[in-house]
C-alpha positions as CSV (number, residue, x, y, z in Angstrom):
1,M,1.3,-5.4,-3.9
2,S,4.9,-6.5,-3.8
3,S,6.5,-8.1,-6.7
4,G,10.2,-8.4,-6.1
5,N,13.1,-6.1,-6.9
6,G,13.2,-6.7,-10.6
7,G,10.9,-5.3,-13.4
8,Q,8.7,-8.3,-13.3
9,P,5.3,-7.4,-11.8
10,Q,4.7,-11.0,-10.7
11,T,5.9,-14.5,-11.3
12,L,4.1,-17.7,-10.5
13,T,5.2,-17.8,-6.9
14,K,2.1,-17.1,-4.8
15,P,1.8,-19.6,-1.9
16,A,-1.2,-21.8,-1.8
17,L,-1.4,-23.4,1.6
18,G,-4.6,-24.9,2.9
19,E,-6.0,-23.8,6.3
20,Q,-4.8,-27.0,8.0
21,A,-1.3,-26.6,6.6
22,A,-1.3,-23.0,7.7
23,A,-2.4,-23.9,11.2
24,E,0.3,-26.6,11.5
25,L,2.8,-23.9,10.4
26,V,1.7,-21.6,13.3
27,D,2.1,-24.5,15.7
28,R,5.5,-25.7,14.4
29,V,7.1,-22.3,13.9
30,F,5.5,-20.1,16.7
31,G,4.4,-22.8,19.2
32,L,0.8,-21.6,19.2
33,K,-2.3,-23.7,18.9
34,V,-4.8,-22.3,16.4
35,S,-8.4,-22.2,17.6
36,W,-9.7,-20.6,14.3
37,I,-8.2,-19.7,10.9
38,G,-9.6,-18.0,7.8
39,P,-8.1,-16.6,4.6
40,L,-7.5,-12.9,4.0
41,P,-7.4,-11.4,0.4
42,S,-3.9,-10.7,-0.9
43,Y,-2.2,-9.7,-4.1
44,D,0.8,-12.1,-4.4
45,D,1.5,-13.2,-0.8
46,Q,-0.9,-15.5,1.2
47,N,-2.5,-14.2,4.4
48,F,-4.6,-15.8,7.1
49,H,-6.5,-14.3,10.0
50,V,-5.6,-16.5,13.0
51,R,-7.0,-16.9,16.5
52,V,-4.9,-18.8,18.9
53,S,-5.4,-20.2,22.4
54,R,-3.7,-18.0,25.0
55,D,-0.4,-19.1,26.6
56,R,-0.7,-21.2,29.7
57,G,-1.2,-19.2,32.8
58,A,-2.7,-16.3,30.8
59,A,-6.3,-15.2,31.1
60,G,-8.9,-17.0,28.9
61,G,-9.9,-16.0,25.4
62,A,-7.9,-15.8,22.3
63,D,-5.2,-13.7,20.7
64,E,-5.5,-12.7,17.1
65,Y,-2.8,-12.5,14.4
66,V,-2.2,-12.3,10.7
67,L,-0.1,-15.2,9.4
68,K,1.8,-13.7,6.4
69,I,3.4,-16.1,4.0
70,T,5.5,-14.2,1.5
71,N,5.7,-15.3,-2.1
72,S,8.8,-17.4,-2.9
73,E,10.3,-14.7,-5.2
74,D,10.4,-12.1,-2.4
75,S,11.3,-14.7,0.2
76,R,14.7,-14.9,-1.5
77,E,15.4,-11.4,-0.1
78,P,15.4,-11.7,3.7
79,D,17.1,-8.3,4.2
80,L,14.2,-6.6,2.4
81,I,11.6,-8.4,4.5
82,E,13.5,-7.7,7.6
83,A,13.6,-4.0,6.7
84,Q,9.8,-3.9,6.2
85,T,9.3,-5.7,9.6
86,R,11.8,-3.5,11.5
87,A,10.1,-0.4,10.0
88,M,6.7,-1.7,11.3
89,M,8.2,-2.2,14.7
90,F,9.9,1.2,14.7
91,L,6.6,2.9,13.7
92,N,4.7,1.1,16.3
93,A,7.2,2.3,18.9
94,E,6.8,5.9,17.5
95,G,3.0,5.7,18.1
96,F,1.8,4.7,14.7
97,P,-0.9,2.0,14.5
98,S,1.3,-0.6,12.7
99,A,1.5,-4.3,13.5
100,T,4.4,-6.0,15.3
101,P,5.7,-9.5,14.8
102,R,5.3,-12.4,17.2
103,L,8.7,-14.0,17.7
104,T,9.2,-17.6,16.5
105,K,10.1,-20.4,18.9
106,D,13.8,-19.6,18.1
107,G,13.3,-15.9,19.0
108,T,13.4,-14.5,15.4
109,I,11.0,-12.2,13.7
110,M,10.6,-14.4,10.7
111,S,11.4,-17.9,9.4
112,L,12.1,-19.4,6.0
113,E,9.9,-22.5,5.8
114,S,9.0,-25.3,3.4
115,A,5.3,-26.1,3.1
116,S,3.7,-29.4,2.3
117,G,2.1,-29.4,-1.1
118,C,4.2,-26.5,-2.4
119,G,7.0,-28.4,-4.1
120,N,10.5,-27.4,-3.3
121,K,9.6,-23.7,-2.8
122,K,10.4,-22.0,0.5
123,Y,8.4,-19.1,1.9
124,M,9.3,-16.5,4.5
125,V,6.7,-16.7,7.3
126,R,5.7,-14.0,9.9
127,L,3.0,-13.8,12.5
128,L,1.9,-10.2,12.9
129,T,-0.5,-8.7,15.4
130,Y,-4.0,-8.3,14.1
131,L,-5.1,-4.7,13.9
132,P,-8.8,-3.7,14.6
133,G,-10.7,-1.4,12.4
134,T,-12.6,-1.0,9.1
135,P,-10.9,-0.6,5.8
136,V,-11.4,2.8,4.2
137,A,-12.9,0.9,1.2
138,N,-15.8,-0.1,3.4
139,I,-16.8,3.3,4.8
140,A,-18.6,6.3,3.5
141,T,-15.6,8.6,3.0
142,N,-15.5,12.3,3.8
143,A,-13.1,15.3,3.7
144,Q,-12.1,14.7,7.3
145,I,-10.7,11.2,6.7
146,F,-9.0,12.2,3.4
147,Y,-7.2,15.0,5.3
148,E,-6.2,12.6,8.1
149,I,-4.8,10.1,5.5
150,G,-2.8,12.8,3.9
151,K,-1.4,13.9,7.3
152,L,-0.6,10.2,8.1
153,A,1.2,9.7,4.8
154,A,3.5,12.7,5.4
155,S,4.1,11.9,9.1
156,L,4.9,8.2,8.4
157,D,7.5,9.1,5.6
158,K,9.0,11.8,7.7
159,A,9.5,9.5,10.7
160,L,11.0,6.7,8.6
161,S,13.3,9.1,6.7
162,E,14.6,11.0,9.8
163,K,14.7,8.3,12.5
164,F,14.7,4.8,11.0
165,H,18.4,3.7,10.8
166,H,18.3,-0.1,10.9
167,P,21.1,-1.7,8.8
168,S,18.6,-3.5,6.7
169,A,17.2,-0.2,5.4
170,K,19.8,-0.2,2.6
171,S,17.7,-3.0,0.9
172,L,14.9,-0.4,0.3
173,H,17.0,0.9,-2.6
174,R,15.0,-1.4,-4.9
175,G,16.2,-0.2,-8.4
176,Q,13.8,-1.6,-11.0
177,F,10.9,-2.3,-8.5
178,I,7.8,-2.1,-10.7
179,W,5.6,-0.4,-8.0
180,N,8.0,2.5,-7.4
181,L,6.5,5.5,-9.1
182,A,9.9,6.3,-10.7
183,N,9.5,3.2,-12.7
184,V,6.3,4.1,-14.6
185,P,8.3,3.9,-17.9
186,L,8.8,0.1,-17.3
187,L,5.1,-0.4,-17.9
188,D,5.7,-0.4,-21.6
189,Q,6.6,-4.1,-21.5
190,Y,3.2,-5.0,-19.9
191,I,0.8,-2.8,-21.7
192,Y,-0.1,-5.7,-24.1
193,A,-2.3,-7.0,-21.3
194,L,-4.8,-4.2,-22.0
195,G,-5.5,-5.3,-25.5
196,Q,-6.3,-2.6,-28.1
197,N,-8.9,0.0,-26.9
198,K,-9.4,3.7,-25.9
199,Y,-8.0,3.0,-22.4
200,R,-4.7,1.9,-23.8
201,E,-4.3,5.1,-25.7
202,V,-4.7,7.2,-22.5
203,V,-2.2,5.0,-20.6
204,E,0.3,5.3,-23.4
205,Q,-0.1,9.0,-23.2
206,V,0.5,9.0,-19.4
207,I,3.7,6.9,-19.8
208,E,5.1,9.2,-22.6
209,Q,4.3,12.4,-20.6
210,F,5.8,10.8,-17.5
211,K,9.1,10.1,-19.4
212,G,9.3,13.6,-20.7
213,K,8.1,15.7,-17.8
214,V,8.5,13.8,-14.5
215,I,11.7,11.7,-14.9
216,P,13.9,14.7,-15.7
217,K,12.6,16.4,-12.5
218,L,13.2,13.5,-10.1
219,S,16.5,15.0,-8.8
220,S,14.7,18.2,-7.7
221,F,12.3,16.2,-5.5
222,R,13.0,15.6,-1.8
223,A,14.0,11.9,-1.2
224,C,12.6,9.8,1.6
225,I,11.4,6.3,2.4
226,N,7.9,5.6,1.1
227,H,5.3,3.1,2.4
228,G,4.3,3.0,-1.2
229,D,0.9,1.5,-1.0
230,L,-1.4,3.5,1.3
231,N,-4.5,2.3,-0.5
232,D,-8.1,2.1,0.6
233,H,-7.7,-1.5,1.8
234,N,-4.4,-0.9,3.6
235,I,-5.7,1.8,5.9
236,L,-8.0,0.8,8.7
237,V,-10.2,3.4,10.6
238,D,-12.6,3.6,13.4
239,S,-15.1,6.3,14.3
240,S,-14.4,8.6,17.2
241,S,-17.8,10.3,16.9
242,A,-21.0,9.4,18.7
243,S,-23.0,10.8,15.7
244,P,-23.5,8.2,12.9
245,Q,-24.7,11.0,10.6
246,H,-21.4,12.9,11.0
247,P,-18.7,10.4,11.9
248,E,-15.2,11.5,12.6
249,Y,-12.7,8.9,11.7
250,R,-9.2,8.2,13.0
251,V,-6.7,5.8,11.5
252,S,-6.5,2.6,13.6
253,G,-4.2,0.5,11.4
254,I,-1.6,0.7,8.6
255,L,-1.2,-2.6,6.7
256,D,1.1,-4.1,4.1
257,F,4.6,-2.7,4.0
258,S,5.7,-4.9,1.2
259,D,6.0,-2.0,-1.3
260,M,8.3,0.0,0.8
261,S,11.2,1.6,-1.1
262,Y,13.3,4.7,-1.3
263,G,11.4,7.3,-3.3
264,Y,10.2,10.9,-2.7
265,Y,7.7,12.7,-0.5
266,V,5.6,13.7,-3.5
267,F,5.3,10.0,-4.5
268,E,3.5,9.2,-1.2
269,V,0.9,11.9,-1.5
270,A,0.3,11.1,-5.2
271,I,-0.3,7.4,-4.3
272,A,-2.7,8.3,-1.4
273,I,-4.6,10.7,-3.7
274,M,-5.1,8.1,-6.4
275,Y,-6.4,5.4,-4.0
276,M,-8.7,7.8,-2.1
277,M,-10.2,8.9,-5.4
278,I,-11.3,5.3,-6.0
279,E,-13.6,5.5,-3.0
280,S,-15.2,8.9,-3.5
281,P,-18.3,10.1,-5.2
282,D,-16.5,13.4,-6.0
283,P,-13.1,12.0,-7.0
284,L,-11.5,15.1,-8.5
285,R,-11.9,17.1,-5.3
286,V,-10.4,14.4,-3.1
287,G,-6.8,15.4,-4.0
288,G,-7.1,18.8,-2.4
289,H,-8.2,17.3,1.0
290,V,-5.4,14.7,1.0
291,L,-2.8,17.3,-0.2
292,A,-3.9,19.7,2.6
293,G,-3.3,17.0,5.2
294,F,0.0,16.1,3.7
295,E,1.2,19.7,3.5
296,S,0.3,20.3,7.2
297,V,3.3,18.2,7.9
298,V,5.5,18.3,4.7
299,P,4.7,21.3,2.4
300,L,5.5,20.5,-1.2
301,S,7.8,22.7,-3.4
302,G,6.6,24.3,-6.6
303,E,8.2,21.6,-8.7
304,E,6.7,18.8,-6.6
305,R,3.3,20.3,-6.9
306,A,3.7,20.7,-10.7
307,A,4.4,16.9,-11.0
308,L,1.4,15.8,-9.0
309,F,-1.1,15.4,-11.8
310,L,1.2,13.1,-13.8
311,L,2.3,11.2,-10.6
312,V,-1.4,10.5,-9.8
313,S,-2.0,9.5,-13.4
314,G,1.1,7.3,-13.3
315,R,-0.1,5.4,-10.3
316,F,-3.4,4.8,-12.0
317,A,-1.5,3.4,-14.9
318,Q,0.7,1.2,-12.7
319,S,-2.4,-0.2,-10.9
320,L,-4.4,-0.8,-14.0
321,I,-1.7,-2.3,-16.2
322,I,-0.1,-4.5,-13.6
323,A,-3.5,-5.8,-12.4
324,A,-4.4,-6.7,-16.0
325,H,-1.1,-8.5,-16.5
326,T,-1.4,-10.3,-13.2
327,A,-5.0,-11.4,-13.9
328,L,-3.7,-13.2,-17.0
329,L,-1.3,-15.2,-14.7
330,Y,-3.9,-15.7,-11.9
331,P,-7.4,-15.8,-13.5
332,Q,-8.7,-17.4,-10.3
333,N,-7.7,-14.3,-8.3
334,R,-9.1,-11.9,-11.0
335,E,-11.9,-10.4,-8.9
336,Y,-9.5,-9.3,-6.2
337,L,-6.8,-8.1,-8.6
338,M,-9.2,-6.0,-10.6
339,V,-10.9,-4.3,-7.7
340,T,-9.2,-0.9,-8.5
341,A,-10.1,-1.2,-12.2
342,R,-13.8,-1.1,-11.5
343,T,-13.6,2.7,-11.0
344,G,-10.0,3.4,-11.8
345,W,-10.4,3.6,-15.6
346,K,-13.3,6.0,-15.2
347,H,-11.4,8.3,-12.9
348,L,-8.3,8.3,-15.1
349,M,-10.3,9.0,-18.2
350,K,-12.1,11.8,-16.3
351,M,-8.8,13.4,-15.2
352,F,-7.7,13.6,-18.8
353,E,-11.0,14.8,-20.1
354,V,-11.1,17.7,-17.6
355,G,-7.4,18.4,-18.2
356,Q,-4.4,18.9,-16.0
357,E,-4.9,22.7,-15.4
358,A,-8.5,22.4,-14.2
359,V,-7.7,19.3,-12.0
360,E,-4.8,21.1,-10.4
361,R,-6.8,24.2,-9.8
362,T,-9.4,22.1,-8.0
363,W,-6.8,20.4,-5.9
364,F,-4.8,23.5,-5.0
365,E,-7.9,25.7,-4.3
366,T,-9.4,23.0,-2.0
367,A,-6.1,22.7,-0.1
368,R,-5.8,26.5,0.2
369,V,-9.0,26.7,2.1
370,Y,-7.4,24.7,5.0
371,V,-4.7,27.3,5.3
372,N,-6.8,30.4,4.6
373,P,-10.4,29.4,5.7
374,A,-13.2,31.7,4.5
375,P,-14.4,34.2,7.1
376,A,-17.5,33.0,9.0
């Protein structure tokens, strides 16, 4: 859900290539012949699922890729896109299921390209390996996968923060980046998109509490590099169980690193909790399972735990407000943009109806069971 380094959630920069133009781009930039191409949903970039004919001399069949065409605003920041791509390559080498780039004909990981029918705009183009699996959004979720996702979130941030030292990483200090959780106060300027209703009142309450209770505590949180968007569409899973009644899932793919930025460990677990709540019939209990997985790798401090309720609420506010704003700019993409809003408002309202103390008690008691299981 990238949107540049500034406070703007999105400007009118989304690429709009047709399938033929995209196929020609793959041929011209990467030297590969497309045998099949189809669009993939996206927020403000343009993605295609691509199958290509294998190189000469290779076995028959086809290789699969994702052609990622970055919006023209973000394409002006090559260091940032390089950092995201190098992080993916690093994580893949560390054993995480992340994509890797196919090199261009010139031997580079990306290329700035003009595209026919898109005026004078230029777009950064990458061809990434296609990862197998089913999005979490499309499975019947359970406690086991929530725990695994929490564990993944902590492990990923820990690896990036302790071992990823590419020079481009400095570009991940993104200042006013609207999707960084530290920037919830910037939502004030986009709240008009909600109109006047009961939802807006709750979101205004979230923003004001965030300013007063979270922002002053940021210096006490442990800093790290965040993936920043471990949502239910960006995590792929497959089942490692032979029993369809009791599937055990493992993460088979981590997608979309475009929201990477320097942040804090507690940001990542809050983001993961919020998005996993979207897909659960028992959303208030989800946080405990995700938290338990996260703390099996990176235990939170007392101050980090105390901020969790408002951080999760803040991510709901970001997702709901920015989606509403962006849907005004791109009404033709409204269905995809508003996918979180279908249940997001309901969950945020429920959190505030139940209250912070009761929600935290549910989360922390659920997480405690993993550390101190009840006797058989």
